[in-house]
All heavy atoms as an XYZ file, in Angstrom:
941
protein
N      -2.805     15.943     -9.695
C      -3.252     16.029     -8.330
C      -2.739     14.846     -7.509
O      -2.828     13.699     -7.979
C      -4.776     16.042     -8.304
C      -5.337     16.251     -6.927
S      -7.115     16.533     -6.996
C      -7.672     15.162     -5.997
N      -2.217     15.088     -6.337
C      -1.709     13.998     -5.502
C      -2.864     13.182     -4.955
O      -3.892     13.690     -4.570
C      -0.903     14.574     -4.339
C       0.460     15.057     -4.711
C       1.228     15.429     -3.483
C       2.642     15.826     -3.853
N       3.451     16.118     -2.681
N      -2.632     11.849     -4.937
C      -3.628     10.963     -4.322
C      -3.598     11.157     -2.819
O      -2.559     11.432     -2.218
C      -3.274      9.518     -4.622
C      -3.332      9.181     -6.105
C      -2.926      7.717     -6.337
O      -2.752      6.947     -5.446
N      -2.755      7.429     -7.621
N      -4.762     11.040     -2.201
C      -4.863     11.255     -0.736
C      -4.417     10.025      0.030
O      -4.076     10.111      1.212
C      -6.289     11.613     -0.316
O      -7.158     10.539     -0.744
C      -6.732     12.929     -0.966
N      -4.428      8.871     -0.605
C      -4.067      7.619      0.058
C      -3.025      6.874     -0.787
O      -3.099      6.895     -2.033
C      -5.283      6.749      0.289
C      -6.257      7.369      1.229
N      -7.135      8.307      0.842
C      -6.478      7.153      2.534
C      -7.869      8.702      1.877
N      -7.490      8.000      2.938
N      -2.083      6.228     -0.135
C      -1.002      5.510     -0.840
C      -1.151      4.003     -0.621
O      -1.351      3.541      0.503
C       0.335      5.956     -0.275
C       0.613      7.457     -0.428
C       1.859      7.849      0.342
C       0.754      7.852     -1.888
N      -1.104      3.264     -1.700
C      -1.227      1.804     -1.644
C       0.044      1.210     -1.021
O       1.137      1.487     -1.443
C      -1.413      1.255     -3.106
C      -1.567     -0.222     -3.231
C      -2.879     -0.713     -2.580
C      -1.595     -0.582     -4.735
N      -0.144      0.363      0.026
C       0.997     -0.219      0.685
C       1.036     -1.739      0.589
O       2.061     -2.350      0.875
C       1.075      0.218      2.191
C       1.399      1.664      2.310
C      -0.153     -0.171      2.944
N      -0.052     -2.346      0.167
C      -0.043     -3.806      0.035
C      -1.383     -4.391     -0.355
O      -2.376     -3.702     -0.401
N      -1.324     -5.689     -0.707
C      -2.507     -6.455     -1.059
C      -2.552     -7.715     -0.203
O      -1.556     -8.407     -0.076
C      -2.474     -6.853     -2.531
C      -3.597     -7.737     -2.964
C      -3.438     -8.248     -4.384
O      -2.405     -8.096     -5.003
O      -4.409     -8.843     -4.866
N      -3.711     -8.032      0.348
C      -3.885     -9.258      1.097
C      -3.987    -10.407      0.123
O      -4.835    -10.410     -0.763
C      -5.077     -9.179      2.017
C      -4.837     -8.103      3.097
C      -5.366    -10.555      2.652
C      -5.946     -7.874      4.024
N      -3.082    -11.399      0.260
C      -3.016    -12.478     -0.682
C      -3.916    -13.632     -0.226
O      -4.638    -14.223     -1.014
C      -1.565    -13.000     -0.837
C      -1.458    -14.197     -1.724
C      -0.672    -11.873     -1.322
N      -3.856    -13.980      1.070
C      -4.646    -15.100      1.581
C      -4.605    -15.099      3.099
O      -3.764    -14.454      3.729
C      -4.087    -16.412      1.056
C      -2.677    -16.695      1.489
C      -2.182    -18.049      0.990
N      -0.761    -18.181      1.134
C      -0.121    -18.452      2.267
N      -0.798    -18.584      3.380
N       1.172    -18.568      2.299
N      -5.520    -15.877      3.718
C      -5.458    -16.056      5.164
C      -4.201    -16.861      5.532
O      -3.693    -17.619      4.704
C      -6.701    -16.867      5.514
C      -7.582    -16.758      4.319
C      -6.673    -16.514      3.146
N      -3.739    -16.687      6.774
C      -2.573    -17.415      7.250
C      -2.888    -17.869      8.660
O      -3.060    -17.060      9.555
C      -1.339    -16.511      7.246
C      -0.100    -17.129      7.822
C       0.444    -18.234      6.956
O       0.340    -18.155      5.747
N       1.022    -19.244      7.538
N      -2.988    -19.162      8.898
C      -3.290    -19.658     10.212
C      -4.796    -19.643     10.498
O      -5.615    -19.508      9.595
N      -5.125    -19.845     11.785
C      -6.528    -19.981     12.167
C      -7.041    -18.863     13.034
O      -8.185    -18.849     13.473
C      -6.755    -21.338     12.886
C      -5.911    -21.416     14.170
C      -6.485    -22.498     11.984
C      -6.233    -22.599     15.072
N      -6.193    -17.873     13.345
C      -6.612    -16.772     14.236
C      -6.830    -15.472     13.483
O      -6.801    -14.406     14.091
C      -5.558    -16.620     15.330
C      -5.480    -17.799     16.230
C      -4.569    -17.536     17.417
N      -4.508    -18.704     18.253
C      -3.501    -19.572     18.249
N      -2.491    -19.398     17.433
N      -3.525    -20.609     19.039
N      -7.040    -15.544     12.165
C      -7.362    -14.323     11.421
C      -6.187    -13.623     10.806
O      -6.316    -12.563     10.196
N      -4.948    -14.192     10.927
C      -3.788    -13.590     10.320
C      -3.915    -13.655      8.795
O      -4.583    -14.524      8.246
C      -2.497    -14.255     10.771
C      -2.242    -14.231     12.242
C      -2.791    -15.430     12.970
O      -3.665    -16.145     12.429
O      -2.332    -15.645     14.111
N      -3.244    -12.732      8.115
C      -3.257    -12.717      6.651
C      -1.826    -12.569      6.123
O      -0.986    -11.957      6.759
C      -4.151    -11.580      6.084
C      -5.612    -11.850      6.396
C      -3.725    -10.225      6.606
N      -1.583    -13.141      4.941
C      -0.333    -12.948      4.218
C      -0.489    -11.742      3.341
O      -1.499    -11.569      2.674
C       0.005    -14.178      3.409
C       1.285    -14.010      2.605
C       1.723    -15.327      2.025
C       2.950    -15.187      1.124
N       4.053    -14.483      1.668
N       0.496    -10.877      3.379
C       0.441     -9.639      2.648
C       1.530     -9.552      1.585
O       2.683     -9.901      1.861
C       0.618     -8.471      3.635
C       0.592     -7.043      3.039
C      -0.859     -6.623      2.769
C       1.245     -6.063      3.956
N       1.185     -9.086      0.388
C       2.204     -8.750     -0.601
C       2.364     -7.223     -0.440
O       1.441     -6.454     -0.717
C       1.730     -9.086     -2.021
C       2.737     -8.639     -3.080
C       2.323     -8.930     -4.508
N       0.919     -9.243     -4.630
C       0.449    -10.305     -5.277
N       1.248    -11.148     -5.877
N      -0.817    -10.528     -5.378
N       3.491     -6.824      0.064
C       3.694     -5.378      0.332
C       4.209     -4.671     -0.890
O       4.919     -5.249     -1.722
C       4.627     -5.169      1.546
C       6.021     -5.670      1.303
N       6.972     -4.892      0.703
C       6.595     -6.812      1.592
C       8.103     -5.574      0.636
N       7.890     -6.747      1.178
N       3.821     -3.430     -1.029
C       4.230     -2.601     -2.146
C       5.114     -1.452     -1.636
O       5.135     -0.358     -2.194
C       3.026     -2.021     -2.899
C       2.118     -3.079     -3.460
C       0.773     -2.984     -3.327
C       2.650     -4.167     -4.141
C      -0.083     -3.937     -3.841
C       1.806     -5.144     -4.685
C       0.449     -5.014     -4.514
N       5.823     -1.692     -0.568
C       6.718     -0.707     -0.015
C       8.106     -1.301     -0.019
O       8.272     -2.526      0.049
C       6.271     -0.325      1.437
O       7.246      0.507      2.035
C       6.065     -1.543      2.304
N       9.107     -0.427     -0.116
C      10.498     -0.971     -0.112
C      10.969     -1.329      1.272
O      12.093     -1.828      1.437
C      11.469      0.007     -0.822
C      11.522      1.372     -0.146
O      10.714      1.599      0.771
O      12.336      2.188     -0.564
N      10.161     -1.075      2.281
C      10.530     -1.402      3.667
C       9.420     -2.216      4.307
O       8.459     -1.670      4.832
C      10.765     -0.123      4.445
C      11.159     -0.388      5.907
O      11.407     -1.562      6.250
O      11.221      0.579      6.658
N       9.498     -3.573      4.271
C       8.455     -4.366      4.836
C       8.248     -4.201      6.331
O       7.212     -4.478      6.881
C       8.863     -5.821      4.511
C      10.312     -5.742      4.230
C      10.599     -4.350      3.729
N       9.248     -3.664      7.024
C       9.133     -3.412      8.454
C       8.291     -2.173      8.727
O       8.006     -1.846      9.865
C      10.507     -3.322      9.123
C      11.270     -4.575      9.002
C      12.283     -4.737      8.022
C      10.973     -5.662      9.782
C      12.962     -5.925      7.891
C      11.653     -6.878      9.670
C      12.653     -6.987      8.728
O      13.313     -8.200      8.608
N       7.927     -1.498      7.685
C       7.077     -0.303      7.767
C       5.785     -0.579      8.575
O       5.289      0.272      9.273
C       6.729      0.154      6.319
C       5.675      1.193      6.219
C       6.290      2.554      6.534
N       5.283      3.567      6.427
C       4.653      4.110      7.437
N       4.956      3.791      8.664
N       3.755      5.066      7.251
N       5.267     -1.800      8.457
C       4.024     -2.130      9.116
C       4.158     -2.176     10.629
O       3.169     -2.059     11.346
C       3.477     -3.439      8.556
C       3.065     -3.340      7.128
C       3.938     -3.654      6.106
C       1.817     -2.846      6.804
C       3.567     -3.517      4.788
C       1.439     -2.693      5.482
C       2.312     -3.042      4.457
N       5.375     -2.398     11.121
C       5.602     -2.371     12.587
C       5.326     -1.008     13.179
O       5.025     -0.884     14.353
C       7.008     -2.821     12.912
C       7.288     -4.298     12.568
C       8.713     -4.683     12.887
O       9.535     -3.841     13.326
O       9.021     -5.874     12.684
N       5.487      0.025     12.372
C       5.307      1.406     12.833
C       3.874      1.886     12.714
O       3.545      2.955     13.228
C       6.223      2.341     12.024
C       7.669      1.993     12.087
C       8.521      2.752     11.044
O       7.953      3.605     10.375
O       9.690      2.431     10.919
N       3.061      1.150     12.033
C       1.663      1.557     11.792
C       0.716      0.977     12.834
O       0.833     -0.169     13.235
C       1.175      1.108     10.394
C       1.826      1.757      9.205
C       1.393      1.060      7.927
C       1.450      3.251      9.144
N      -0.243      1.778     13.251
C      -1.307      1.292     14.141
C      -2.484      0.737     13.329
O      -3.252     -0.087     13.794
C      -1.817      2.418     15.048
C      -0.746      2.877     16.031
O       0.012      2.017     16.498
O      -0.732      4.071     16.342
N      -2.635      1.264     12.093
C      -3.758      0.855     11.270
C      -3.458      1.039      9.796
O      -2.509      1.756      9.453
C      -5.014      1.706     11.650
N      -4.212      0.333      8.980
C      -4.177      0.527      7.526
C      -5.589      0.790      7.095
O      -6.549      0.663      7.880
C      -3.613     -0.707      6.792
C      -2.140     -0.862      7.046
C      -4.378     -1.976      7.171
N      -5.783      1.173      5.853
C      -7.110      1.480      5.345
C      -7.468      0.526      4.224
O      -6.658      0.236      3.359
C      -7.169      2.928      4.827
C      -6.761      3.986      5.869
C      -6.594      5.330      5.184
C      -7.767      4.056      6.969
N      -8.715      0.049      4.244
C      -9.222     -0.785      3.168
C     -10.237      0.007      2.354
O     -11.138      0.603      2.956
C      -9.850     -2.077      3.683
C     -10.493     -2.928      2.648
C     -11.005     -4.254      3.135
N     -12.004     -4.065      4.164
C     -12.855     -5.021      4.498
N     -12.798     -6.206      3.963
N     -13.764     -4.791      5.488
N     -10.109      0.004      1.069
C     -11.012      0.775      0.253
C     -12.342      0.050      0.141
O     -12.370     -1.185     -0.082
C     -10.453      1.017     -1.158
C     -11.241      2.051     -1.927
C     -10.466      2.524     -3.162
O      -9.554      1.857     -3.658
N     -10.858      3.659     -3.669
N     -13.422      0.731      0.360
C     -14.771      0.183      0.248
C     -15.528      1.032     -0.745
O     -15.038      2.027     -1.256
C     -15.505      0.227      1.623
O     -15.727      1.592      1.971
C     -14.712     -0.485      2.698
N     -16.764      0.659     -1.020
C     -17.603      1.441     -1.950
C     -17.851      2.843     -1.464
O     -18.071      3.768     -2.239
N     -17.808      3.040     -0.142
C     -18.100      4.359      0.423
C     -16.871      5.187      0.711
O     -16.949      6.318      1.113
C     -18.851      4.182      1.777
C     -20.249      3.549      1.605
C     -20.173      2.060      1.499
O     -19.359      1.421      2.196
O     -20.937      1.490      0.707
N     -15.687      4.626      0.571
C     -14.447      5.374      0.869
C     -13.395      4.448      1.419
O     -13.111      3.419      0.815
N     -12.863      4.763      2.604
C     -11.832      3.949      3.208
C     -12.271      3.574      4.627
O     -12.757      4.400      5.390
C     -10.513      4.706      3.267
C      -9.869      4.848      1.921
C     -10.117      5.959      1.108
C      -9.006      3.880      1.437
C      -9.535      6.092     -0.130
C      -8.421      3.988      0.172
C      -8.679      5.095     -0.600
N     -12.040      2.322      4.992
C     -12.372      1.792      6.324
C     -11.055      1.509      7.043
O     -10.223      0.791      6.549
C     -13.164      0.483      6.149
C     -13.302     -0.290      7.426
C     -13.848     -1.726      7.169
O     -13.708     -2.248      6.051
O     -14.408     -2.255      8.090
N     -10.852      2.088      8.246
C      -9.625      1.828      8.971
C      -9.672      0.432      9.598
O     -10.690     -0.013     10.105
C      -9.612      2.883     10.065
C     -11.031      3.308     10.206
C     -11.729      3.084      8.908
N      -8.516     -0.270      9.520
C      -8.356     -1.585     10.139
C      -7.149     -1.489     11.056
O      -6.022     -1.271     10.571
C      -8.170     -2.662      9.084
C      -9.302     -2.870      8.063
C      -8.874     -3.866      7.005
C     -10.564     -3.346      8.804
N      -7.328     -1.679     12.353
C      -6.247     -1.627     13.290
C      -5.365     -2.884     13.160
O      -5.890     -3.979     12.965
C      -6.775     -1.537     14.728
N      -4.059     -2.719     13.229
C      -3.132     -3.838     13.150
C      -2.845     -4.340     14.540
O      -2.451     -3.584     15.434
C      -1.797     -3.374     12.474
C      -2.074     -2.898     11.028
C      -0.803     -4.512     12.484
C      -0.884     -2.269     10.373
N      -3.085     -5.650     14.746
C      -2.870     -6.272     16.042
C      -1.454     -6.836     16.194
O      -0.940     -6.974     17.256
C      -3.861     -7.396     16.284
C      -5.213     -6.896     16.748
O      -5.330     -5.705     17.090
O      -6.189     -7.670     16.717
N      -0.866     -7.265     15.095
C       0.401     -7.983     15.150
C       1.197     -7.725     13.864
O       0.614     -7.316     12.884
C       0.137     -9.479     15.333
C       1.296    -10.214     15.919
O       2.438     -9.669     15.959
O       1.120    -11.346     16.370
N       2.486     -8.000     13.906
C       3.331     -7.706     12.751
C       3.053     -8.634     11.588
O       3.169     -8.233     10.449
C       4.813     -7.789     13.144
C       5.727     -7.584     11.949
C       5.117     -6.736     14.210
N       2.662     -9.894     11.806
C       2.357    -10.766     10.689
C       1.143    -10.312      9.947
O       0.704    -10.869      8.990
C       2.172    -12.233     11.152
C       2.381    -13.206     10.023
C       3.531    -13.908      9.938
C       1.420    -13.372      9.026
C       3.747    -14.796      8.896
C       1.609    -14.249      7.996
C       2.773    -14.973      7.924
O       2.977    -15.819      6.889
N       0.610     -9.232     10.348
C      -0.577     -8.570      9.868
C      -1.809     -9.267     10.373
O      -2.469    -10.010      9.660
C      -0.600     -8.352      8.370
C      -1.200     -7.030      7.951
C      -0.632     -5.869      8.713
C      -1.110     -6.774      6.496
N      -2.078     -9.066     11.624
C      -3.291     -9.483     12.254
C      -4.106     -8.218     12.344
O      -3.761     -7.260     13.013
C      -2.994    -10.048     13.641
C      -4.219    -10.278     14.495
C      -5.080    -11.368     13.955
C      -6.277    -11.628     14.835
N      -7.361    -10.688     14.685
N      -5.226     -8.178     11.636
C      -6.061     -6.999     11.588
C      -7.219     -7.152     12.603
O      -7.889     -8.181     12.641
C      -6.607     -6.761     10.194
C      -5.519     -6.570      9.129
C      -6.140     -6.567      7.755
C      -4.799     -5.227      9.381
N      -7.392     -6.127     13.397
C      -8.404     -6.158     14.416
C      -9.784     -6.436     13.833
O     -10.180     -5.875     12.789
C      -8.412     -4.783     15.121
C      -9.243     -4.699     16.388
C      -9.045     -3.349     17.043
O      -8.018     -3.175     17.696
O      -9.939     -2.504     16.890
N     -10.543     -7.291     14.508
C     -11.905     -7.575     14.049
C     -11.983     -8.800     13.102
O     -13.088     -9.216     12.741
N     -10.852     -9.307     12.678
C     -10.812    -10.489     11.805
C     -10.099    -11.586     12.603
O      -8.853    -11.703     12.565
C     -10.091    -10.170     10.497
C     -10.813     -9.140      9.697
C     -10.617     -7.791      9.938
C     -11.737     -9.517      8.698
C     -11.299     -6.827      9.201
C     -12.419     -8.547      7.987
C     -12.209     -7.199      8.220
N     -10.870    -12.361     13.365
C     -10.309    -13.223     14.398
C     -10.251    -14.695     14.091
O      -9.873    -15.499     14.932
C     -11.071    -13.002     15.708
C     -10.926    -11.550     16.177
O      -9.855    -10.975     16.033
O     -11.928    -11.026     16.692
N     -10.661    -15.097     12.906
C     -10.512    -16.505     12.518
C     -10.266    -16.584     11.027
O     -10.283    -15.582     10.304
C     -11.728    -17.335     12.917
C     -13.027    -16.857     12.307
O     -13.030    -16.474     11.113
O     -14.057    -16.879     12.987
N      -9.986    -17.801     10.560
C      -9.619    -17.984      9.164
C     -10.736    -17.565      8.229
O     -10.509    -16.970      7.169
C      -9.239    -19.451      8.927
C      -8.690    -19.661      7.547
C      -8.181    -21.105      7.371
N      -7.559    -21.275      6.093
C      -6.317    -20.996      5.773
N      -5.511    -20.548      6.707
N      -5.834    -21.185      4.569
N     -11.973    -17.824      8.572
C     -13.115    -17.458      7.719
C     -13.223    -15.929      7.578
O     -13.462    -15.438      6.485
C     -14.434    -18.040      8.254
C     -14.470    -19.539      8.137
O     -13.811    -20.130      7.289
N     -15.239    -20.175      9.042
N     -13.014    -15.231      8.660
C     -13.083    -13.739      8.588
C     -11.893    -13.245      7.749
O     -12.060    -12.334      6.937
C     -13.026    -13.180      9.992
N     -10.732    -13.828      7.956
C      -9.560    -13.429      7.194
C      -9.759    -13.717      5.687
O      -9.299    -12.923      4.837
C      -8.304    -14.141      7.686
N     -10.469    -14.776      5.341
C     -10.720    -15.100      3.949
C     -11.475    -13.995      3.249
O     -11.252    -13.783      2.033
C     -11.501    -16.416      3.844
C     -11.784    -16.869      2.442
C     -10.533    -17.224      1.661
O      -9.628    -17.871      2.214
O     -10.432    -16.833      0.468
N     -12.319    -13.248      3.968
C     -13.090    -12.165      3.333
C     -12.151    -11.019      2.916
O     -12.612    -10.163      2.138
C     -14.166    -11.621      4.272
O     -13.569    -10.982      5.385
C     -15.118    -12.708      4.746
N     -10.939    -11.006      3.393
C      -9.987     -9.937      3.049
C      -9.158    -10.286      1.828
O      -8.442     -9.427      1.304
C      -9.056     -9.696      4.231
C      -9.691     -9.090      5.487
C      -8.716     -9.104      6.606
C     -10.174     -7.673      5.161
N      -9.255    -11.500      1.341
C      -8.423    -11.948      0.180
C      -8.582    -10.930     -0.957
O      -9.684    -10.597     -1.341
C      -8.808    -13.310     -0.268
C      -7.878    -13.861     -1.359
C      -8.405    -15.194     -1.898
N      -8.320    -16.265     -0.896
C      -7.378    -17.181     -0.847
N      -6.369    -17.154     -1.706
N      -7.430    -18.125      0.075
N      -7.463    -10.445     -1.468
C      -7.447     -9.515     -2.600
C      -7.635     -8.039     -2.168
O      -7.570     -7.175     -3.036
N      -7.908     -7.787     -0.891
C      -8.071     -6.382     -0.450
C      -6.778     -5.623     -0.601
O      -5.692     -6.116     -0.276
C      -8.557     -6.358      1.008
N      -6.871     -4.417     -1.129
C      -5.722     -3.518     -1.225
C      -5.744     -2.646      0.019
O      -6.764     -2.134      0.429
C      -5.848     -2.663     -2.472
C      -5.976     -3.492     -3.738
S      -4.618     -4.615     -3.989
C      -3.937     -3.988     -5.479
N      -4.550     -2.487      0.629
C      -4.437     -1.708      1.870
C      -3.677     -0.404      1.590
O      -2.736     -0.382      0.825
C      -3.706     -2.513      2.929
C      -4.391     -3.830      3.301
C      -3.553     -4.527      4.376
C      -5.789     -3.627      3.764
N      -4.099      0.646      2.243
C      -3.574      1.989      2.016
C      -3.211      2.643      3.349
O      -3.648      2.228      4.410
C      -4.651      2.883      1.327
C      -5.085      2.413     -0.017
C      -6.000      1.369     -0.175
C      -4.575      2.997     -1.150
C      -6.394      0.913     -1.407
C      -4.996      2.559     -2.422
C      -5.891      1.534     -2.560
O      -6.278      1.103     -3.796
N      -2.451      3.731      3.254
C      -2.254      4.639      4.354
C      -2.563      6.047      3.812
O      -2.407      6.282      2.620
C      -0.823      4.611      4.956
C      -0.533      3.277      5.595
C       0.221      4.963      3.924
N      -3.027      6.890      4.707
C      -3.233      8.267      4.257
C      -1.881      8.990      4.341
O      -0.908      8.498      4.927
C      -4.326      8.991      5.050
C      -4.087      8.988      6.548
O      -2.900      8.798      6.963
O      -5.033      9.215      7.295
N      -1.783     10.138      3.727
C      -0.493     10.843      3.682
C       0.025     11.223      5.064
O       1.225     11.292      5.260
C      -0.600     12.052      2.771
C      -0.678     11.627      1.318
C      -0.364     12.744      0.375
N      -0.417     12.245     -1.005
C       0.630     11.877     -1.687
N       1.822     12.008     -1.198
N       0.486     11.433     -2.906
N      -0.864     11.413      6.018
C      -0.432     11.761      7.347
C       0.385     10.625      7.993
O       1.213     10.873      8.864
C      -1.646     12.119      8.226
N       0.134      9.383      7.550
C       0.831      8.235      8.093
C       1.830      7.622      7.120
O       2.352      6.556      7.351
C      -0.198      7.185      8.539
C      -1.041      7.672      9.657
N      -2.251      8.262      9.474
C      -0.847      7.674     10.990
C      -2.761      8.613     10.616
N      -1.904      8.263     11.587
N       2.089      8.289      6.005
C       3.043      7.805      5.019
C       4.464      7.938      5.591
O       4.757      8.781      6.449
C       2.908      8.610      3.740
N       5.353      7.093      5.098
C       6.745      7.173      5.489
C       7.321      8.504      5.052
O       6.973      9.021      4.008
C       7.536      6.028      4.863
N       8.230      9.056      5.853
C       8.896     10.292      5.469
C       9.922     10.010      4.393
O      10.640      9.049      4.452
C       9.571     10.934      6.690
C       8.575     11.480      7.689
C       9.253     12.255      8.798
O      10.278     12.900      8.526
O       8.746     12.231      9.918
N       9.970     10.907      3.413
C      10.895     10.745      2.328
C      12.061     11.726      2.485
O      11.890     12.839      2.997
C      10.195     11.022      0.993
C       9.066     10.091      0.612
C       8.441     10.537     -0.707
C       9.567      8.633      0.493
N      13.229     11.302      2.025
C      14.373     12.192      2.030
C      14.214     13.189      0.877
O      13.382     13.011     -0.011
C      15.662     11.372      1.828
N      15.033     14.210      0.869
C      15.000     15.200     -0.178
C      15.234     14.504     -1.551
O      16.039     13.588     -1.635
C      16.112     16.253      0.058
C      16.025     17.449     -0.880
C      17.024     18.526     -0.525
O      17.528     18.537      0.594
O      17.301     19.346     -1.419
N      14.500     14.942     -2.567
C      14.601     14.389     -3.907
C      14.128     12.934     -4.007
O      14.495     12.208     -4.914
C      15.992     14.518     -4.482
C      16.359     15.983     -4.672
O      15.538     16.774     -5.083
N      17.597     16.328     -4.359
N      13.315     12.486     -3.064
C      12.657     11.186     -3.183
C      11.163     11.453     -3.340
O      10.623     12.434     -2.844
C      12.870     10.355     -1.896
C      14.250      9.759     -1.763
C      14.307      8.830     -0.587
O      13.670      9.023      0.453
N      15.090      7.784     -0.712
N      10.503     10.522     -4.040
C       9.092     10.683     -4.339
C       8.372      9.361     -4.229
O       8.957      8.302     -4.425
C       8.918     11.179     -5.800
C       9.641     12.473     -6.064
C      10.943     12.463     -6.553
C       9.039     13.689     -5.819
C      11.642     13.640     -6.780
C       9.726     14.873     -6.060
C      11.021     14.846     -6.537
N       7.082      9.411     -3.924
C       6.250      8.214     -3.981
C       5.953      7.929     -5.439
O       5.695      8.844     -6.251
C       4.937      8.432     -3.220
C       5.124      8.563     -1.732
C       4.882      9.761     -1.112
C       5.533      7.462     -0.996
C       5.056      9.868      0.274
C       5.727      7.579      0.384
C       5.472      8.780      1.003
N       5.992      6.671     -5.809
C       5.690      6.289     -7.193
C       4.318      6.825     -7.616
O       4.153      7.307     -8.731
C       5.780      4.740     -7.379
C       7.222      4.295     -7.238
C       5.201      4.333     -8.731
C       7.408      2.795     -7.222
N       3.349      6.785     -6.723
C       1.998      7.249     -7.026
C       2.034      8.707     -7.467
O       1.194      9.139     -8.276
C       1.089      7.100     -5.822
N       2.966      9.503     -6.960
C       3.043     10.920     -7.332
C       3.732     11.121     -8.682
O       3.588     12.191     -9.268
C       3.821     11.703     -6.257
C       3.063     11.730     -4.937
O       1.832     11.517     -4.930
O       3.690     11.970     -3.905
N       4.448     10.127     -9.133
C       5.133     10.268    -10.431
C       4.291      9.778    -11.600
O       4.466     10.250    -12.720
C       6.438      9.436    -10.408
C       7.486      9.905     -9.384
C       8.680      8.918     -9.391
C       7.932     11.312     -9.656
N       3.375      8.853    -11.323
C       2.541      8.334    -12.406
C       1.719      9.455    -13.032
O       1.146     10.292    -12.334
C       1.598      7.231    -11.888
C       2.340      6.005    -11.312
C       1.319      5.004    -10.796
C       3.219      5.344    -12.358
N       1.721      9.474    -14.345
C       1.019     10.497    -15.080
C       1.869     11.745    -15.393
O       1.431     12.657    -16.088
N       3.099     11.745    -14.879
C       3.997     12.864    -15.135
C       4.444     12.885    -16.614
O       4.667     11.800    -17.191
C       5.231     12.808    -14.247
N       4.535     14.053    -17.184
C       5.000     14.167    -18.545
C       6.511     14.193    -18.557
O       7.135     14.924    -17.781
C       4.452     15.448    -19.178
C       2.951     15.428    -19.371
C       2.419     16.693    -20.052
O       3.224     17.373    -20.697
O       1.219     16.934    -19.917
N       7.086     13.400    -19.462
C       8.541     13.347    -19.617
C       8.947     14.182    -20.827
O       8.324     14.106    -21.888
C       9.030     11.898    -19.799
N       9.971     14.986    -20.628
C      10.476     15.829    -21.728
C      11.983     15.636    -21.845
O      12.642     15.300    -20.858
C      10.140     17.315    -21.548
C       8.653     17.565    -21.554
C      10.719     17.833    -20.212
N      12.527     15.849    -23.025
C      13.965     15.764    -23.169
C      14.613     17.067    -22.738
O      13.941     18.003    -22.311
C      14.322     15.341    -24.603
C      13.915     16.353    -25.649
O      13.732     17.549    -25.322
O      13.768     15.927    -26.822
N      15.938     17.142    -22.849
C      16.650     18.344    -22.395
C      16.347     19.589    -23.168
O      16.606     20.710    -22.724
C      18.167     18.089    -22.474
O      18.552     17.757    -23.771
C      18.580     16.978    -21.454
N      15.695     19.430    -24.332
C      15.324     20.609    -25.126
C      13.838     20.932    -25.008
O      13.342     21.802    -25.716
C      15.677     20.359    -26.595
C      17.176     20.245    -26.781
C      17.541     20.044    -28.227
C      19.066     19.982    -28.300
N      19.550     19.545    -29.562
N      13.150     20.221    -24.090
C      11.748     20.506    -23.878
C      10.809     19.726    -24.788
O       9.606     19.931    -24.761
N      11.393     18.846    -25.612
C      10.548     18.043    -26.491
C       9.823     16.940    -25.735
O      10.389     16.315    -24.843
N       8.574     16.708    -26.044
C       7.747     15.743    -25.348
C       8.224     14.344    -25.664
O       8.404     13.983    -26.844
C       6.289     15.892    -25.716
C       5.376     15.010    -24.940
C       3.905     15.240    -25.275
O       3.466     16.380    -25.391
O       3.211     14.211    -25.419
N       8.422     13.515    -24.587
C       8.799     12.107    -24.775
C       7.574     11.221    -24.561
O       7.330     10.298    -25.294
C       9.924     11.719    -23.778
C      11.190     12.505    -24.064
C      10.182     10.240    -23.800
C      12.284     12.333    -23.065
N       6.819     11.542    -23.541
C       5.636     10.719    -23.233
C       5.185     10.945    -21.803
O       5.567     11.894    -21.161
N       4.315     10.063    -21.321
C       3.753     10.146    -20.007
C       4.103      8.880    -19.251
O       4.010      7.775    -19.784
C       2.204     10.315    -20.058
C       1.592     10.276    -18.675
C       1.856     11.606    -20.789
N       4.553      9.045    -17.990
C       4.895      7.882    -17.171
C       3.661      7.114    -16.751
O       2.769      7.647    -16.134
C       5.681      8.345    -15.911
C       6.191      7.245    -15.019
C       7.230      6.418    -15.738
C       6.752      7.845    -13.755
N       3.588      5.831    -17.173
C       2.423      5.029    -16.909
C       2.678      4.007    -15.782
O       1.752      3.603    -15.087
C       1.972      4.265    -18.149
C       1.428      5.175    -19.201
C       0.913      4.355    -20.364
C       0.307      5.301    -21.411
N      -0.237      4.556    -22.531
N       3.916      3.578    -15.613
C       4.205      2.583    -14.581
C       5.683      2.651    -14.223
O       6.485      3.159    -15.004
C       3.867      1.176    -15.122
C       3.728      0.136    -14.018
O       3.815      0.510    -12.826
O       3.518     -1.048    -14.357
N       6.022      2.133    -13.081
C       7.430      2.027    -12.641
C       7.663      0.571    -12.269
O       6.938     -0.004    -11.443
C       7.688      2.960    -11.402
C       9.096      2.740    -10.887
C       7.434      4.406    -11.770
N       8.643     -0.041    -12.933
C       8.975     -1.426    -12.636
C      10.004     -1.469    -11.514
O      10.900     -0.621    -11.468
C       9.539     -2.070    -13.893
C       8.666     -2.068    -15.132
C       9.372     -2.716    -16.308
C       7.342     -2.777    -14.837
N       9.869     -2.386    -10.639
C      10.792     -2.562     -9.507
C      11.368     -3.983     -9.549
O      10.873     -4.876     -8.844
C      10.068     -2.285     -8.162
O       8.920     -3.137     -8.079
C       9.643     -0.877     -8.042
N      12.388     -4.191    -10.375
C      13.002     -5.530    -10.451
C      13.466     -6.011     -9.076
O      14.010     -5.261     -8.286
C      14.217     -5.320    -11.383
C      13.937     -4.059    -12.117
C      13.069     -3.225    -11.189
N      13.139     -7.257     -8.775
C      13.516     -7.827     -7.483
C      12.540     -7.446     -6.397
O      12.655     -7.926     -5.295
N      11.601     -6.594     -6.673
C      10.592     -6.187     -5.682
C       9.557     -7.286     -5.506
O       9.543     -8.275     -6.240
N       8.694     -7.096     -4.557
C       7.635     -8.085     -4.330
C       6.358     -7.648     -4.915
O       6.130     -6.503     -5.216
C       7.437     -8.361     -2.821
O       7.103     -7.124     -2.211
C       8.660     -8.964     -2.224
């Protein structure tokens, strides 16, 4: 089953004094955030939308360093409606995880558990 939300990054730490945060992005296009109006933070009840104020990742409602500190370690998502468009024969890694791998004769090889991205962030 496809996940309804795609992980796009993790907040590493506050940056500056106006609520900006440093983000470790999990997308191959870091400029992707310039096209987004908001990201989603997972909470105990589901997902909370956070509007993006600036490209350095200034999230609306987090206006000083102390507020930004509460975001440390938060994983950020987008829903599929706001996901980047993929070309033909391209897939989101999240959609590949758990896929069964078989050889050319149909023999079972195993299940995909992770995808390594050398040189990625």
